[in-house]
Structure formats: structure tokens, C-alpha cells
All heavy atoms as TSV, in Angstrom:
chain	resi	resn	atom	element	x	y	z
A	1	MET	N	N	141.659	86.530	168.810
A	1	MET	CA	C	140.443	87.013	168.273
A	1	MET	C	C	139.850	85.854	167.387
A	1	MET	O	O	140.573	85.331	166.546
A	1	MET	CB	C	140.673	88.334	167.539
A	1	MET	CG	C	139.424	89.040	167.104
A	1	MET	SD	S	139.895	90.527	166.233
A	1	MET	CE	C	139.205	91.733	167.384
A	2	PRO	N	N	138.558	85.568	167.463
A	2	PRO	CA	C	138.019	84.533	166.727
A	2	PRO	C	C	138.107	84.845	165.175
A	2	PRO	O	O	137.974	85.966	164.701
A	2	PRO	CB	C	136.594	84.489	167.126
A	2	PRO	CG	C	136.526	85.146	168.405
A	2	PRO	CD	C	137.654	86.139	168.411
A	3	GLY	N	N	138.586	83.812	164.448
A	3	GLY	CA	C	138.558	83.969	162.970
A	3	GLY	C	C	140.011	84.431	162.524
A	3	GLY	O	O	140.187	84.531	161.326
A	4	LEU	N	N	140.849	84.797	163.433
A	4	LEU	CA	C	142.147	85.231	163.043
A	4	LEU	C	C	143.236	84.179	163.324
A	4	LEU	O	O	143.176	83.555	164.366
A	4	LEU	CB	C	142.523	86.571	163.736
A	4	LEU	CG	C	141.682	87.754	163.373
A	4	LEU	CD1	C	142.205	88.999	164.239
A	4	LEU	CD2	C	141.779	88.082	161.859
A	5	ASP	N	N	144.201	84.111	162.525
A	5	ASP	CA	C	145.246	83.204	162.731
A	5	ASP	C	C	146.594	84.040	162.845
A	5	ASP	O	O	146.723	85.017	162.194
A	5	ASP	CB	C	145.452	82.163	161.571
A	5	ASP	CG	C	144.290	81.169	161.601
A	5	ASP	OD1	O	143.873	80.756	162.609
A	5	ASP	OD2	O	143.864	80.843	160.391
A	6	SER	N	N	147.479	83.588	163.617
A	6	SER	CA	C	148.809	84.256	163.643
A	6	SER	C	C	149.789	83.450	162.844
A	6	SER	O	O	149.916	82.207	163.025
A	6	SER	CB	C	149.229	84.370	165.073
A	6	SER	OG	O	150.517	84.906	165.222
A	7	HIS	N	N	150.681	84.056	162.135
A	7	HIS	CA	C	151.791	83.422	161.351
A	7	HIS	C	C	153.039	84.216	161.517
A	7	HIS	O	O	153.041	85.473	161.468
A	7	HIS	CB	C	151.362	83.361	159.830
A	7	HIS	CG	C	150.152	82.603	159.505
A	7	HIS	ND1	N	150.067	81.272	159.370
A	7	HIS	CD2	C	148.826	83.030	159.361
A	7	HIS	CE1	C	148.855	80.893	159.174
A	7	HIS	NE2	N	148.142	81.972	159.154
A	8	VAL	N	N	154.094	83.513	161.572
A	8	VAL	CA	C	155.450	84.162	161.624
A	8	VAL	C	C	155.914	84.088	160.199
A	8	VAL	O	O	156.023	83.078	159.617
A	8	VAL	CB	C	156.406	83.379	162.551
A	8	VAL	CG1	C	157.780	84.053	162.435
A	8	VAL	CG2	C	155.784	83.483	163.951
A	9	LEU	N	N	156.183	85.244	159.659
A	9	LEU	CA	C	156.716	85.354	158.249
A	9	LEU	C	C	158.209	85.334	158.321
A	9	LEU	O	O	158.888	85.878	159.220
A	9	LEU	CB	C	156.279	86.583	157.649
A	9	LEU	CG	C	154.783	86.845	157.463
A	9	LEU	CD1	C	154.383	88.267	156.917
A	9	LEU	CD2	C	154.151	85.763	156.593
A	10	PRO	N	N	158.834	84.755	157.256
A	10	PRO	CA	C	160.288	84.688	157.279
A	10	PRO	C	C	160.846	86.125	157.099
A	10	PRO	O	O	160.313	86.854	156.313
A	10	PRO	CB	C	160.557	83.752	156.106
A	10	PRO	CG	C	159.342	83.807	155.253
A	10	PRO	CD	C	158.187	84.076	156.171
A	11	ALA	N	N	161.989	86.196	157.627
A	11	ALA	CA	C	162.711	87.518	157.473
A	11	ALA	C	C	163.104	87.726	155.997
A	11	ALA	O	O	163.465	86.712	155.245
A	11	ALA	CB	C	163.985	87.570	158.309
A	12	THR	N	N	162.938	88.859	155.517
A	12	THR	CA	C	163.322	89.155	154.137
A	12	THR	C	C	163.571	90.698	153.946
A	12	THR	O	O	163.201	91.451	154.778
A	12	THR	CB	C	162.084	88.730	153.144
A	12	THR	OG1	O	162.595	88.903	151.805
A	12	THR	CG2	C	160.900	89.616	153.338
A	13	GLU	N	N	164.262	90.963	152.860
A	13	GLU	CA	C	164.539	92.416	152.465
A	13	GLU	C	C	163.364	92.941	151.768
A	13	GLU	O	O	162.799	92.245	150.788
A	13	GLU	CB	C	165.834	92.558	151.780
A	13	GLU	CG	C	166.266	93.878	151.514
A	13	GLU	CD	C	167.600	94.063	150.879
A	13	GLU	OE1	O	168.306	93.051	150.623
A	13	GLU	OE2	O	168.008	95.124	150.546
A	14	VAL	N	N	162.816	94.075	152.028
A	14	VAL	CA	C	161.689	94.685	151.375
A	14	VAL	C	C	161.976	96.143	151.020
A	14	VAL	O	O	162.793	96.831	151.617
A	14	VAL	CB	C	160.436	94.652	152.229
A	14	VAL	CG1	C	160.041	93.198	152.487
A	14	VAL	CG2	C	160.518	95.498	153.473
A	15	ALA	N	N	161.315	96.628	150.016
A	15	ALA	CA	C	161.173	98.041	149.698
A	15	ALA	C	C	159.773	98.355	150.217
A	15	ALA	O	O	158.860	97.548	150.155
A	15	ALA	CB	C	161.303	98.279	148.210
A	16	ALA	N	N	159.642	99.603	150.843
A	16	ALA	CA	C	158.350	99.904	151.445
A	16	ALA	C	C	157.965	101.409	151.312
A	16	ALA	O	O	158.845	102.223	151.169
A	16	ALA	CB	C	158.424	99.576	152.931
A	17	VAL	N	N	156.714	101.572	151.209
A	17	VAL	CA	C	156.169	102.998	151.248
A	17	VAL	C	C	155.103	103.049	152.278
A	17	VAL	O	O	154.453	102.018	152.575
A	17	VAL	CB	C	155.663	103.500	149.852
A	17	VAL	CG1	C	156.802	103.556	148.892
A	17	VAL	CG2	C	154.536	102.633	149.352
A	18	ILE	N	N	154.868	104.182	152.781
A	18	ILE	CA	C	153.799	104.432	153.787
A	18	ILE	C	C	152.668	105.071	153.044
A	18	ILE	O	O	152.644	106.056	152.330
A	18	ILE	CB	C	154.214	105.331	154.924
A	18	ILE	CG1	C	155.379	104.782	155.688
A	18	ILE	CG2	C	153.051	105.637	155.880
A	18	ILE	CD1	C	155.108	103.459	156.343
A	19	HIS	N	N	151.431	104.374	153.237
A	19	HIS	CA	C	150.182	104.904	152.623
A	19	HIS	C	C	149.392	105.468	153.798
A	19	HIS	O	O	149.092	104.874	154.761
A	19	HIS	CB	C	149.373	103.873	152.004
A	19	HIS	CG	C	148.012	104.269	151.579
A	19	HIS	ND1	N	147.757	105.116	150.586
A	19	HIS	CD2	C	146.853	103.966	152.134
A	19	HIS	CE1	C	146.400	105.326	150.408
A	19	HIS	NE2	N	145.833	104.648	151.377
A	20	ARG	N	N	148.964	106.780	153.627
A	20	ARG	CA	C	148.080	107.389	154.647
A	20	ARG	C	C	146.749	107.637	153.893
A	20	ARG	O	O	146.741	108.355	152.924
A	20	ARG	CB	C	148.681	108.707	155.141
A	20	ARG	CG	C	149.791	108.431	156.139
A	20	ARG	CD	C	150.395	109.849	156.515
A	20	ARG	NE	N	151.381	109.748	157.584
A	20	ARG	CZ	C	152.628	109.255	157.505
A	20	ARG	NH1	N	153.069	108.846	156.322
A	20	ARG	NH2	N	153.436	109.238	158.543
A	21	GLY	N	N	145.664	107.172	154.426
A	21	GLY	CA	C	144.317	107.463	153.942
A	21	GLY	C	C	143.560	106.203	153.708
A	21	GLY	O	O	143.933	105.068	154.183
A	22	PRO	N	N	142.478	106.313	153.008
A	22	PRO	CA	C	141.479	105.174	152.772
A	22	PRO	C	C	142.134	104.125	151.874
A	22	PRO	O	O	142.927	104.281	151.084
A	22	PRO	CB	C	140.248	105.877	152.235
A	22	PRO	CG	C	140.780	107.017	151.529
A	22	PRO	CD	C	141.910	107.489	152.330
A	23	MET	N	N	141.581	102.939	152.055
A	23	MET	CA	C	142.018	101.779	151.309
A	23	MET	C	C	141.630	102.014	149.784
A	23	MET	O	O	142.282	101.466	148.957
A	23	MET	CB	C	141.403	100.480	151.792
A	23	MET	CG	C	141.806	100.072	153.142
A	23	MET	SD	S	143.678	99.684	153.171
A	23	MET	CE	C	143.639	98.150	152.207
A	24	SER	N	N	140.645	102.864	149.513
A	24	SER	CA	C	140.235	103.028	148.178
A	24	SER	C	C	141.398	103.704	147.370
A	24	SER	O	O	141.341	103.745	146.052
A	24	SER	CB	C	138.979	103.883	148.041
A	24	SER	OG	O	139.218	105.150	148.728
A	25	THR	N	N	142.424	104.278	147.993
A	25	THR	CA	C	143.554	104.928	147.312
A	25	THR	C	C	144.852	104.183	147.491
A	25	THR	O	O	145.943	104.769	147.101
A	25	THR	CB	C	143.660	106.373	147.740
A	25	THR	OG1	O	143.887	106.482	149.160
A	25	THR	CG2	C	142.349	107.171	147.437
A	26	ILE	N	N	144.864	103.014	148.030
A	26	ILE	CA	C	146.145	102.306	148.396
A	26	ILE	C	C	146.797	101.868	147.146
A	26	ILE	O	O	148.025	101.602	147.106
A	26	ILE	CB	C	145.877	101.186	149.385
A	26	ILE	CG1	C	147.239	100.799	150.024
A	26	ILE	CG2	C	145.224	99.983	148.666
A	26	ILE	CD1	C	147.204	99.893	151.249
A	27	SER	N	N	146.075	101.829	145.994
A	27	SER	CA	C	146.740	101.316	144.723
A	27	SER	C	C	147.929	102.272	144.326
A	27	SER	O	O	148.780	101.776	143.625
A	27	SER	CB	C	145.701	101.262	143.622
A	27	SER	OG	O	145.124	102.568	143.356
A	28	THR	N	N	147.829	103.487	144.746
A	28	THR	CA	C	148.978	104.438	144.432
A	28	THR	C	C	150.231	103.957	145.056
A	28	THR	O	O	151.369	104.084	144.479
A	28	THR	CB	C	148.675	105.885	144.807
A	28	THR	OG1	O	148.410	105.878	146.150
A	28	THR	CG2	C	147.457	106.393	144.028
A	29	ALA	N	N	150.169	103.363	146.264
A	29	ALA	CA	C	151.388	102.893	146.930
A	29	ALA	C	C	151.960	101.673	146.188
A	29	ALA	O	O	153.130	101.593	145.952
A	29	ALA	CB	C	151.070	102.477	148.395
A	30	TYR	N	N	151.089	100.740	145.715
A	30	TYR	CA	C	151.468	99.563	144.968
A	30	TYR	C	C	152.078	100.066	143.606
A	30	TYR	O	O	153.200	99.528	143.159
A	30	TYR	CB	C	150.363	98.660	144.758
A	30	TYR	CG	C	149.893	97.842	145.896
A	30	TYR	CD1	C	149.102	98.296	146.842
A	30	TYR	CD2	C	150.599	96.589	146.099
A	30	TYR	CE1	C	148.798	97.492	148.001
A	30	TYR	CE2	C	150.222	95.786	147.174
A	30	TYR	CZ	C	149.357	96.288	148.089
A	30	TYR	OH	O	149.035	95.441	149.126
A	31	GLN	N	N	151.504	101.050	142.946
A	31	GLN	CA	C	152.013	101.482	141.772
A	31	GLN	C	C	153.415	102.192	141.857
A	31	GLN	O	O	154.292	101.962	140.997
A	31	GLN	CB	C	151.050	102.571	141.113
A	31	GLN	CG	C	149.747	101.964	140.649
A	31	GLN	CD	C	148.646	102.911	140.312
A	31	GLN	OE1	O	148.859	104.165	140.536
A	31	GLN	NE2	N	147.531	102.460	139.855
A	32	GLU	N	N	153.617	102.896	143.023
A	32	GLU	CA	C	154.913	103.549	143.204
A	32	GLU	C	C	155.956	102.479	143.383
A	32	GLU	O	O	157.035	102.640	142.800
A	32	GLU	CB	C	154.800	104.413	144.442
A	32	GLU	CG	C	156.060	105.184	144.678
A	32	GLU	CD	C	155.922	106.150	145.881
A	32	GLU	OE1	O	154.795	106.512	146.253
A	32	GLU	OE2	O	156.951	106.403	146.490
A	33	LEU	N	N	155.696	101.506	144.237
A	33	LEU	CA	C	156.637	100.342	144.368
A	33	LEU	C	C	156.914	99.580	143.082
A	33	LEU	O	O	158.068	99.264	142.802
A	33	LEU	CB	C	156.251	99.439	145.500
A	33	LEU	CG	C	156.390	99.991	146.911
A	33	LEU	CD1	C	155.739	98.999	147.871
A	33	LEU	CD2	C	157.935	100.104	147.135
A	34	ALA	N	N	155.862	99.331	142.240
A	34	ALA	CA	C	155.998	98.674	140.987
A	34	ALA	C	C	156.964	99.432	140.069
A	34	ALA	O	O	157.716	98.848	139.330
A	34	ALA	CB	C	154.691	98.303	140.419
A	35	ARG	N	N	156.705	100.768	140.002
A	35	ARG	CA	C	157.551	101.616	139.186
A	35	ARG	C	C	159.016	101.555	139.596
A	35	ARG	O	O	159.984	101.425	138.829
A	35	ARG	CB	C	157.073	103.109	139.157
A	35	ARG	CG	C	155.894	103.334	138.206
A	35	ARG	CD	C	155.682	104.777	138.044
A	35	ARG	NE	N	155.226	105.461	139.330
A	35	ARG	CZ	C	154.019	105.481	139.725
A	35	ARG	NH1	N	153.042	104.931	139.016
A	35	ARG	NH2	N	153.738	106.168	140.843
A	36	TRP	N	N	159.230	101.609	140.976
A	36	TRP	CA	C	160.548	101.445	141.466
A	36	TRP	C	C	161.258	100.179	141.103
A	36	TRP	O	O	162.352	100.163	140.657
A	36	TRP	CB	C	160.535	101.662	143.032
A	36	TRP	CG	C	161.920	101.373	143.646
A	36	TRP	CD1	C	162.938	102.284	143.726
A	36	TRP	CD2	C	162.333	100.129	144.111
A	36	TRP	NE1	N	164.043	101.678	144.274
A	36	TRP	CE2	C	163.686	100.348	144.542
A	36	TRP	CE3	C	161.737	98.841	144.271
A	36	TRP	CZ2	C	164.415	99.313	145.107
A	36	TRP	CZ3	C	162.496	97.837	144.768
A	36	TRP	CH2	C	163.817	98.058	145.215
A	37	ALA	N	N	160.442	99.111	141.273
A	37	ALA	CA	C	161.016	97.753	140.942
A	37	ALA	C	C	161.274	97.727	139.498
A	37	ALA	O	O	162.360	97.173	139.085
A	37	ALA	CB	C	159.946	96.709	141.288
A	38	ASP	N	N	160.416	98.329	138.610
A	38	ASP	CA	C	160.767	98.275	137.196
A	38	ASP	C	C	162.037	99.060	136.878
A	38	ASP	O	O	162.961	98.655	136.112
A	38	ASP	CB	C	159.598	98.823	136.416
A	38	ASP	CG	C	159.802	98.746	134.932
A	38	ASP	OD1	O	160.093	97.602	134.415
A	38	ASP	OD2	O	159.647	99.866	134.284
A	39	SER	N	N	162.258	100.222	137.499
A	39	SER	CA	C	163.348	101.113	137.302
A	39	SER	C	C	164.715	100.518	137.830
A	39	SER	O	O	165.785	100.893	137.367
A	39	SER	CB	C	163.193	102.496	137.896
A	39	SER	OG	O	163.234	102.392	139.260
A	40	THR	N	N	164.562	99.509	138.645
A	40	THR	CA	C	165.781	98.864	139.246
A	40	THR	C	C	165.967	97.541	138.599
A	40	THR	O	O	166.852	96.713	139.103
A	40	THR	CB	C	165.756	98.785	140.762
A	40	THR	OG1	O	164.566	98.055	141.158
A	40	THR	CG2	C	165.794	100.142	141.386
A	41	GLY	N	N	165.212	97.136	137.588
A	41	GLY	CA	C	165.417	95.886	136.893
A	41	GLY	C	C	164.867	94.628	137.423
A	41	GLY	O	O	165.234	93.524	137.178
A	42	ARG	N	N	163.984	94.687	138.435
A	42	ARG	CA	C	163.323	93.596	139.063
A	42	ARG	C	C	162.287	93.054	138.036
A	42	ARG	O	O	161.526	93.843	137.534
A	42	ARG	CB	C	162.796	93.894	140.400
A	42	ARG	CG	C	163.951	93.933	141.368
A	42	ARG	CD	C	163.687	94.715	142.585
A	42	ARG	NE	N	164.816	94.594	143.545
A	42	ARG	CZ	C	165.802	95.359	143.536
A	42	ARG	NH1	N	166.018	96.320	142.709
A	42	ARG	NH2	N	166.740	95.256	144.539
A	43	ALA	N	N	162.136	91.811	137.927
A	43	ALA	CA	C	161.233	91.163	136.969
A	43	ALA	C	C	159.841	91.219	137.503
A	43	ALA	O	O	159.447	90.861	138.587
A	43	ALA	CB	C	161.671	89.694	136.823
A	44	PRO	N	N	158.860	91.734	136.635
A	44	PRO	CA	C	157.436	91.704	137.001
A	44	PRO	C	C	156.972	90.300	137.103
A	44	PRO	O	O	157.516	89.410	136.432
A	44	PRO	CB	C	156.787	92.476	135.858
A	44	PRO	CG	C	157.812	92.611	134.793
A	44	PRO	CD	C	159.159	92.278	135.398
A	45	GLY	N	N	155.994	90.047	137.966
A	45	GLY	CA	C	155.464	88.770	138.098
A	45	GLY	C	C	156.127	88.025	139.238
A	45	GLY	O	O	155.712	86.932	139.607
A	46	THR	N	N	157.209	88.422	139.628
A	46	THR	CA	C	157.906	87.717	140.826
A	46	THR	C	C	157.724	88.444	142.095
A	46	THR	O	O	158.456	88.084	143.134
A	46	THR	CB	C	159.415	87.553	140.503
A	46	THR	OG1	O	159.998	88.917	140.369
A	46	THR	CG2	C	159.699	86.793	139.310
A	47	PHE	N	N	156.891	89.445	142.059
A	47	PHE	CA	C	156.674	90.317	143.304
A	47	PHE	C	C	155.962	89.555	144.368
A	47	PHE	O	O	155.037	88.848	144.173
A	47	PHE	CB	C	155.934	91.518	142.987
A	47	PHE	CG	C	156.623	92.488	142.000
A	47	PHE	CD1	C	155.816	93.354	141.334
A	47	PHE	CD2	C	157.920	92.377	141.765
A	47	PHE	CE1	C	156.457	94.235	140.358
A	47	PHE	CE2	C	158.500	93.190	140.826
A	47	PHE	CZ	C	157.779	94.118	140.089
A	48	SER	N	N	156.387	89.720	145.667
A	48	SER	CA	C	155.659	89.301	146.792
A	48	SER	C	C	155.329	90.530	147.619
A	48	SER	O	O	156.219	91.243	148.039
A	48	SER	CB	C	156.495	88.249	147.545
A	48	SER	OG	O	155.810	87.847	148.643
A	49	TRP	N	N	154.099	90.756	147.944
A	49	TRP	CA	C	153.579	91.991	148.614
A	49	TRP	C	C	153.222	91.687	150.014
A	49	TRP	O	O	152.704	90.565	150.327
A	49	TRP	CB	C	152.356	92.527	147.981
A	49	TRP	CG	C	152.666	92.902	146.470
A	49	TRP	CD1	C	152.501	92.141	145.374
A	49	TRP	CD2	C	153.124	94.159	145.885
A	49	TRP	NE1	N	152.888	92.804	144.171
A	49	TRP	CE2	C	153.290	94.067	144.573
A	49	TRP	CE3	C	153.580	95.344	146.586
A	49	TRP	CZ2	C	153.683	95.106	143.728
A	49	TRP	CZ3	C	153.989	96.415	145.816
A	49	TRP	CH2	C	154.064	96.276	144.463
A	50	ARG	N	N	153.312	92.689	150.880
A	50	ARG	CA	C	152.806	92.548	152.289
A	50	ARG	C	C	152.198	93.944	152.516
A	50	ARG	O	O	152.708	95.003	152.139
A	50	ARG	CB	C	153.956	92.306	153.237
A	50	ARG	CG	C	154.533	90.973	153.097
A	50	ARG	CD	C	155.635	90.740	154.156
A	50	ARG	NE	N	156.342	89.504	153.984
A	50	ARG	CZ	C	157.375	89.065	154.794
A	50	ARG	NH1	N	157.745	89.854	155.777
A	50	ARG	NH2	N	157.919	87.931	154.599
A	51	GLU	N	N	151.232	93.949	153.434
A	51	GLU	CA	C	150.693	95.157	154.013
A	51	GLU	C	C	150.825	95.086	155.524
A	51	GLU	O	O	150.425	94.065	156.134
A	51	GLU	CB	C	149.210	95.334	153.690
A	51	GLU	CG	C	148.893	95.595	152.164
A	51	GLU	CD	C	147.429	95.767	151.852
A	51	GLU	OE1	O	146.586	95.666	152.758
A	51	GLU	OE2	O	147.154	95.935	150.652
A	52	TYR	N	N	151.335	96.149	156.163
A	52	TYR	CA	C	151.530	96.148	157.588
A	52	TYR	C	C	150.668	97.320	158.113
A	52	TYR	O	O	150.924	98.495	157.731
A	52	TYR	CB	C	152.917	96.350	157.958
A	52	TYR	CG	C	153.284	96.222	159.398
A	52	TYR	CD1	C	152.998	95.139	160.167
A	52	TYR	CD2	C	153.841	97.336	160.039
A	52	TYR	CE1	C	153.291	95.234	161.545
A	52	TYR	CE2	C	154.213	97.366	161.352
A	52	TYR	CZ	C	153.798	96.247	162.091
A	52	TYR	OH	O	154.114	96.259	163.366
A	53	TYR	N	N	149.585	97.089	158.793
A	53	TYR	CA	C	148.653	98.041	159.279
A	53	TYR	C	C	149.226	98.689	160.583
A	53	TYR	O	O	149.103	98.091	161.651
A	53	TYR	CB	C	147.256	97.362	159.516
A	53	TYR	CG	C	146.701	97.044	158.167
A	53	TYR	CD1	C	147.081	95.797	157.529
A	53	TYR	CD2	C	145.756	97.758	157.583
A	53	TYR	CE1	C	146.600	95.393	156.273
A	53	TYR	CE2	C	145.183	97.431	156.329
A	53	TYR	CZ	C	145.595	96.266	155.693
A	53	TYR	OH	O	145.102	95.904	154.500
A	54	LEU	N	N	149.668	99.947	160.442
A	54	LEU	CA	C	150.235	100.628	161.571
A	54	LEU	C	C	149.150	101.264	162.409
A	54	LEU	O	O	149.146	101.251	163.688
A	54	LEU	CB	C	151.250	101.683	161.029
A	54	LEU	CG	C	152.384	101.046	160.232
A	54	LEU	CD1	C	153.146	102.177	159.557
A	54	LEU	CD2	C	153.286	100.237	161.116
A	55	GLU	N	N	148.213	101.894	161.748
A	55	GLU	CA	C	147.021	102.584	162.371
A	55	GLU	C	C	145.893	102.263	161.463
A	55	GLU	O	O	145.802	102.866	160.406
A	55	GLU	CB	C	147.279	104.147	162.537
A	55	GLU	CG	C	148.415	104.525	163.452
A	55	GLU	CD	C	148.053	104.352	164.875
A	55	GLU	OE1	O	146.883	104.465	165.307
A	55	GLU	OE2	O	149.039	104.169	165.649
A	56	ALA	N	N	144.992	101.503	161.983
A	56	ALA	CA	C	143.733	101.129	161.141
A	56	ALA	C	C	142.548	100.854	161.997
A	56	ALA	O	O	141.901	99.848	161.881
A	56	ALA	CB	C	144.107	99.929	160.275
A	57	ALA	N	N	142.351	101.775	162.938
A	57	ALA	CA	C	141.224	101.556	163.851
A	57	ALA	C	C	140.011	102.426	163.520
A	57	ALA	O	O	140.157	103.603	162.919
A	57	ALA	CB	C	141.612	101.964	165.275
A	58	GLY	N	N	138.884	101.853	163.605
A	58	GLY	CA	C	137.650	102.701	163.341
A	58	GLY	C	C	137.127	102.605	161.911
A	58	GLY	O	O	137.846	102.109	160.994
A	59	ASP	N	N	136.038	103.170	161.671
A	59	ASP	CA	C	135.420	103.163	160.338
A	59	ASP	C	C	136.025	104.300	159.442
A	59	ASP	O	O	135.912	104.239	158.197
A	59	ASP	CB	C	133.933	103.318	160.432
A	59	ASP	CG	C	133.307	102.061	161.034
A	59	ASP	OD1	O	133.875	100.892	160.963
A	59	ASP	OD2	O	132.259	102.156	161.713
A	60	ASP	N	N	136.597	105.351	160.020
A	60	ASP	CA	C	137.105	106.531	159.307
A	60	ASP	C	C	138.386	106.178	158.737
A	60	ASP	O	O	139.412	106.227	159.543
A	60	ASP	CB	C	137.043	107.738	160.101
A	60	ASP	CG	C	137.550	108.966	159.406
A	60	ASP	OD1	O	137.804	108.859	158.106
A	60	ASP	OD2	O	137.746	110.003	159.963
A	61	GLN	N	N	138.603	105.723	157.549
A	61	GLN	CA	C	139.794	105.293	156.982
A	61	GLN	C	C	140.702	106.453	156.673
A	61	GLN	O	O	141.931	106.219	156.253
A	61	GLN	CB	C	139.648	104.377	155.747
A	61	GLN	CG	C	138.908	103.141	156.037
A	61	GLN	CD	C	138.815	102.178	154.795
A	61	GLN	OE1	O	139.240	102.549	153.735
A	61	GLN	NE2	N	138.205	101.113	155.054
A	62	SER	N	N	140.258	107.674	156.729
A	62	SER	CA	C	141.073	108.823	156.318
A	62	SER	C	C	142.382	108.922	157.180
A	62	SER	O	O	143.285	109.612	156.789
A	62	SER	CB	C	140.280	110.083	156.405
A	62	SER	OG	O	139.911	110.423	157.638
A	63	ASP	N	N	142.348	108.422	158.359
A	63	ASP	CA	C	143.556	108.421	159.230
A	63	ASP	C	C	144.281	107.118	159.250
A	63	ASP	O	O	145.279	107.074	160.099
A	63	ASP	CB	C	142.981	108.664	160.722
A	63	ASP	CG	C	142.400	110.097	160.855
A	63	ASP	OD1	O	142.834	111.038	160.099
A	63	ASP	OD2	O	141.528	110.254	161.714
A	64	TRP	N	N	144.049	106.127	158.457
A	64	TRP	CA	C	144.693	104.904	158.464
A	64	TRP	C	C	146.158	105.113	157.947
A	64	TRP	O	O	146.337	105.932	157.030
A	64	TRP	CB	C	143.932	103.857	157.598
A	64	TRP	CG	C	142.766	103.250	158.260
A	64	TRP	CD1	C	142.061	103.806	159.299
A	64	TRP	CD2	C	142.135	102.036	157.892
A	64	TRP	NE1	N	141.021	102.947	159.605
A	64	TRP	CE2	C	141.050	101.927	158.757
A	64	TRP	CE3	C	142.401	101.082	156.928
A	64	TRP	CZ2	C	140.184	100.775	158.685
A	64	TRP	CZ3	C	141.496	100.007	156.904
A	64	TRP	CH2	C	140.550	99.867	157.774
A	65	ILE	N	N	147.072	104.363	158.452
A	65	ILE	CA	C	148.438	104.380	158.065
A	65	ILE	C	C	148.909	102.872	157.773
A	65	ILE	O	O	148.805	102.065	158.745
A	65	ILE	CB	C	149.304	105.004	159.151
A	65	ILE	CG1	C	148.913	106.486	159.422
A	65	ILE	CG2	C	150.814	104.972	158.654
A	65	ILE	CD1	C	149.665	107.171	160.576
A	66	ILE	N	N	149.240	102.613	156.554
A	66	ILE	CA	C	149.584	101.285	156.175
A	66	ILE	C	C	150.864	101.271	155.490
A	66	ILE	O	O	151.111	102.130	154.625
A	66	ILE	CB	C	148.500	100.751	155.303
A	66	ILE	CG1	C	147.063	100.711	155.986
A	66	ILE	CG2	C	148.872	99.210	154.801
A	66	ILE	CD1	C	145.908	100.605	155.136
A	67	GLU	N	N	151.852	100.381	155.831
A	67	GLU	CA	C	153.091	100.223	155.180
A	67	GLU	C	C	152.918	99.136	154.120
A	67	GLU	O	O	152.493	98.028	154.431
A	67	GLU	CB	C	154.218	99.871	156.263
A	67	GLU	CG	C	155.523	99.725	155.496
A	67	GLU	CD	C	156.638	99.355	156.483
A	67	GLU	OE1	O	157.046	100.333	157.266
A	67	GLU	OE2	O	157.048	98.210	156.621
A	68	VAL	N	N	153.111	99.543	152.895
A	68	VAL	CA	C	153.040	98.534	151.795
A	68	VAL	C	C	154.530	98.055	151.535
A	68	VAL	O	O	155.360	98.888	151.244
A	68	VAL	CB	C	152.319	99.030	150.580
A	68	VAL	CG1	C	152.338	98.099	149.420
A	68	VAL	CG2	C	150.947	99.602	150.820
A	69	GLN	N	N	154.656	96.751	151.524
A	69	GLN	CA	C	156.040	96.283	151.364
A	69	GLN	C	C	156.154	95.364	150.101
A	69	GLN	O	O	155.193	94.622	149.815
A	69	GLN	CB	C	156.468	95.324	152.567
A	69	GLN	CG	C	156.348	96.123	153.846
A	69	GLN	CD	C	156.715	95.191	155.016
A	69	GLN	OE1	O	156.700	93.918	154.900
A	69	GLN	NE2	N	157.010	95.811	156.199
A	70	LEU	N	N	157.225	95.462	149.485
A	70	LEU	CA	C	157.536	94.588	148.200
A	70	LEU	C	C	158.772	93.855	148.525
A	70	LEU	O	O	159.827	94.520	148.758
A	70	LEU	CB	C	157.681	95.526	147.000
A	70	LEU	CG	C	158.156	94.787	145.749
A	70	LEU	CD1	C	157.208	93.769	145.285
A	70	LEU	CD2	C	158.424	95.826	144.664
A	71	GLU	N	N	158.633	92.578	148.609
A	71	GLU	CA	C	159.856	91.764	148.875
A	71	GLU	C	C	160.856	91.984	147.643
A	71	GLU	O	O	160.366	91.791	146.505
A	71	GLU	CB	C	159.474	90.314	148.950
A	71	GLU	CG	C	160.649	89.388	149.336
A	71	GLU	CD	C	160.188	87.993	149.648
A	71	GLU	OE1	O	158.966	87.746	149.857
A	71	GLU	OE2	O	161.098	87.138	149.649
A	72	ILE	N	N	162.106	92.128	147.947
A	72	ILE	CA	C	163.046	92.364	146.876
A	72	ILE	C	C	164.152	91.338	146.951
A	72	ILE	O	O	164.519	90.667	147.802
A	72	ILE	CB	C	163.665	93.710	146.895
A	72	ILE	CG1	C	164.239	94.107	148.303
A	72	ILE	CG2	C	162.581	94.764	146.498
A	72	ILE	CD1	C	164.995	95.426	148.256
């Protein structure tokens, strides 16, 4: 597809949550993972995040499913 690049990401261990719904509410997934990281003693500021779009077709974002990953 024009304007898109493909990259192979290195294998890593992640903590992940599934977000269902619009992008306007995805911050709750990030907050949940950040709270988990804090409760397990991981240092803030060293986080590496990824989003994996499982279902994200069309303009109606209410059905979108996105896996938010935090490298651990």
C-alpha cells in the first residue's frame, strides 16, 4: 500500500491488554498497563509501547479491537 512501510520488530516479552472500542478511549488500556507496571516495580520512563490492530476496518470505531502491548 502506498505510504506504508513494513518492519520486522525484534521478539520481546510484553504485557498486553485488549481494547475494544474507539480510539478516543484507548488511554484506559495504557493506564491499566502503566498501573500494572508500577505495581510490579517496573521503572516509569523505560516503557516501550506497541499497538496491534486486530480489527480496525471502517469508520465506525466502536467495533475496533486493538491489543496494547507494553514491553517488559
